[in-house]
N, C-alpha and C positions, 0 to 999 in steps of 0.2 A: 060406495067405497069399499064396504065390507065384502061386496060381491067379488072384487078383484083381489082381495087380500090372500085367499087360499092359493090362487094361481101364482102370486108372487112368492109365496112360501115354497111352492113346488119347485121354483127355480133357485131360490136362495139356499134352501136347506141342502140340496145335493152338492152345491158348490162348497159350502162350509164343511160338509162331510169329506169331500175330496181333499180340501186344505188340511183338515185335521189328520186325515189318513197319511198324507204325505209327510206331515211333521212327525208323526209317530213311527212310521214304518220305513221312511226313506233312509237308505244306508248312510250312516254318519261316518265322518272321517275318524279313524282310530286316533287315540291320544298319542300313539307313538309316531304319528306323522306330523311333522312341523312344516310350516310354510312361510314364505315371504315373497313380496313382490320384487320384481327386478326387470332388467333389460338385458337382452343378449349382447355380448361383447365378443371381440375376437382379438387374438394376439396380433399386434401390428409390428411390422419390421421397417425401420427407417433405412433407406438406401442412400448413402452419402458419397460424394466424390472424394477420392483420396489424392487427386492431383489437381493442380490449378490449370485452367485453360478454358478455351471457348467451346461451348457445346456445339458439336458438329452435327450430330444426329440424335434424334429421340425416336426410338423404334416401337414404342408401345403407347397405348392410350389408356385413360382411366376406364376401368371395367374389364380390361383384358386379363385373361388368365395366363400365367407364366409358369415355366418349369424351372427347376434349379439349374443355374448356369446359363440360362437364356440371356442373350445380349439385350440390355435395355436402352443403352445410349453409348455414344462414342464422343470422347473429348479430343480436341485438336492436339496433335503430338509433334508438330514440326520442330519445336525447340528441343524436345527430348530426342527426336530422330537425329538432329544435327549433333547433339552431344554424344549420341551413341556412335555416329560415324567418326567423330574425333577420337573417342575413347578406343574404338577398334583399331584405327590407324596407329595410335600411340602404342597399343599393345603389340601390334605387328612389328613396329620399329624397335621396341625394347627387346622383343624376342630375338630379332636379328642381331642386335647389339650384344646380347648375352651369349648368343651362339658364337659370335666372333671373339668375344672375350674368353670363352672356354677354349677355343682353338689357340688363342694367343697364350693362355696360361700353360697349355701343354708345352709350347716352346720355352716359356719361362722356367718351367720345372726341369726341362732338359738342360738348360743353361746352369741351373743350380746344381744338378747332378754332375755335370762336367766340371764346374768350378770346385765342387767338393772333392772330386777325384784328383784334380790338379793340386789342390792344397794338400791333400793327404800324401800325394807323391812327393811334393816339395819337402814335406816334413820328413819323410823317410830318407830322401837324398841328403838333407841337411845333416842327418845323423852320421852318414858315411863321408861327409865332406864333398859330395858330388854336386852341390848347389850352394848358392849364397843366401844369406839372410834376406837380402833385398828381394830376391826372386820369391822366397817363401812369403814375405810380407805382401808382395804384389799379388800373389795367389790368394792370400787371405782377404785382401781388399776386393778382389774380383768376386770372391765367394759372398762376401757381405753385400756387395752391390747387387748380385743376382738374387739373393734372398730378399733384399729390400724391394727390388723391382717386382718380384713375385708377390710379395705381401701387398704392395700398392695395387697391383692388378687384381688381387683377390678382394681387397676392400672396395675397389671400384665396381667389380662384378657383383658384390653383395648389395651395393647401393642400387644398382640397376635391377637386381632381383626384387628389392623392396619396392622400387618404383613400379615394377611389373605387377606385383601383388596388389598394390594400391590401385593401379589402373584396372585390374580385373575386378576388384571389389567395386569400383565405380561402375564398371560395366554391368555387374550384377544388380546394383541398385537401379541403374537406368533400365535394365530389363524389367525389373519389378514395376518401376514407374510407368513404363510403356504398357505393360499388361494392365495396370490400373486405369489406363486411359479408356479401356473397354469396360464399361460398367455392366455387371451381370447380376442376375437375381440370386441372392444367397440361399433361397429356398423356394419351393413351389408356393404359389399363392395368387392373389388377385391384386391388380393395381388399383388402389383407392384414390391416391392423389398423384398427379404429375406436376411437379413443382418448378420445373425449368423448361425452357424452350430453346430450339436451335438458335445460335447467335448470342445467347447470354453467356456471361462469364461466371465460371464456378471456381471457388477456392477450395483448398483442402477442408473437408468437413461440411461442405455445402450440401444441404438436403436436396436430393433429386427426385426421389419417389417414396411413397408410403405404400407398403404391401400389407395385406392381411391374409392370414392362413384360414381358409374356410373349414379346414379339418381340426382346428383348435378353437372352438367357440365355447363360451361359458356364460353363466349368469351369476351375478353377485346378489345375495340376499342378506338381510340383517335380522338376527335373532336375539331375543333378550337373554340376559345372563342366566335366568332360571332354566332356559332350554339348551343353551349352547354347551353346557357341561355334559349333556347326554351324547354329544356328537364325538366322532373320531374320524380321522382321515380315511378315505376310501369307503365310507358308508355309502350305501346305495341312495340314489336320488332320482327324481323325475322333474322334468321341465314341461310345463303346460303353457303354450303360447296362444295369445289372442288370435293370431293368424290361422291357427290350426286347432279349433276348439274341440275336436274329437280325438286328438292325439296327445299322448304323454310320451315324451322322449327320455330314454334312459340316460342317466348321468351318474356322477359320483362326487363326493366331497373331496376336493383337491387342495383346499386351503381353509384354515380357521385362524382368524386374527388372534394374535397373542395378547391384545389388550382391547378394551372397550373403546368405542368411538363416540363422539359427541358427549364426552364425559363432563359433567358439571365440575367446577373448581373444587367444591366441597360437597361430598356425598355423605350425609349423616343419617338419613332415614331409609327404612326398608323400601318404601315406595320409590324414592329417588334412585336407589340402586337397581330396582327393577326396570327403570327407564333406560338403563345403559344397554347398548346393543353391540353385538360383535359381527364383524364382516365374515361371511361364509361364501366361498367360491364353489360353484357347482360346474364342473367341466362335463360337457355332453360327450357321451360315448359314441354317438352316431350323428350324422348329418346327411341323410339320404338325398342324393342329387343336389347337395348344397342348397337345400331349400331354406335352411335356417340362416337368417341374415342378421348381422349386427344392427342393433336398434329396435328389434322386435320386442315388445313388452309381453310380460307374462307372469307366471307364478312358479317359483321353485319349491319343491317338496323334498324333505329329507325324512328318512324313516329310521328310527332308533329301535324298531322292532324287527321281527324276522320276515314278515310277509306284507305285501302290498294289497290294498283293495283291488278287487278283480278289474275294475274299470281302468286302473292305473298300470296294468300290465300290458305293455305294447304287444 
């Protein structure tokens, strides 16, 4: 047994020396670097229908990349099209009516002018005794009648103008409604969920798609109260993902919670206060080739100092 002991020591001792050396000389994380576990998330956009109707077409699938303004789906618009045709016909008829009323009013104005001149003439003739009071009064009645007719025509013409304005407003609303029958992407992104199929009925506000923006990914970590006070917005950060063990991705502090989370009802001791955590959001500054996906676990690092360890500089 003693014969084999020295050989075993020759194996064990070097291993222990390596372990001790690594413990003593391996570069340690600076105290200015704080860390927390988290999972990659992304900003999600809910695309909802703004008009009720049957889904006629769905033009994208889950996983598809879309550009801003790209058509995602179309909703049946037969009802809106019929209303638009009716509104257009009504507008045309009202415009013709108003045009006719304008021409008619010109004749009414001419009658008022003629009646006014005739009344003025009868007034002058009455002064010289060349006419009678009856003729003067008849001219006055004719003048009042012409004015009354002109006023009535003017009122009717204004009512038609109001109807025309109302019809045009309805036409504009229908135009907006018809435009909303074509569902487009509000921004570039990727389709995460397709929630409706052709033939299904959608109402106003029905969710149709969920998009995510691969260029706006972030990780949420939680830091204790003793550390979060050292942070400020836009501090530099790094994100280290399990999927890419050799890489540290640049990020920055984009949000610091205003209050602690998971707070006990009564916090009386120092130890209890140290257990409080604050939510910190680290937004990645890069996502090369969209390789960083929501759901990837990893570690987020923030640095309250000026420099990063060499291995954490991408």
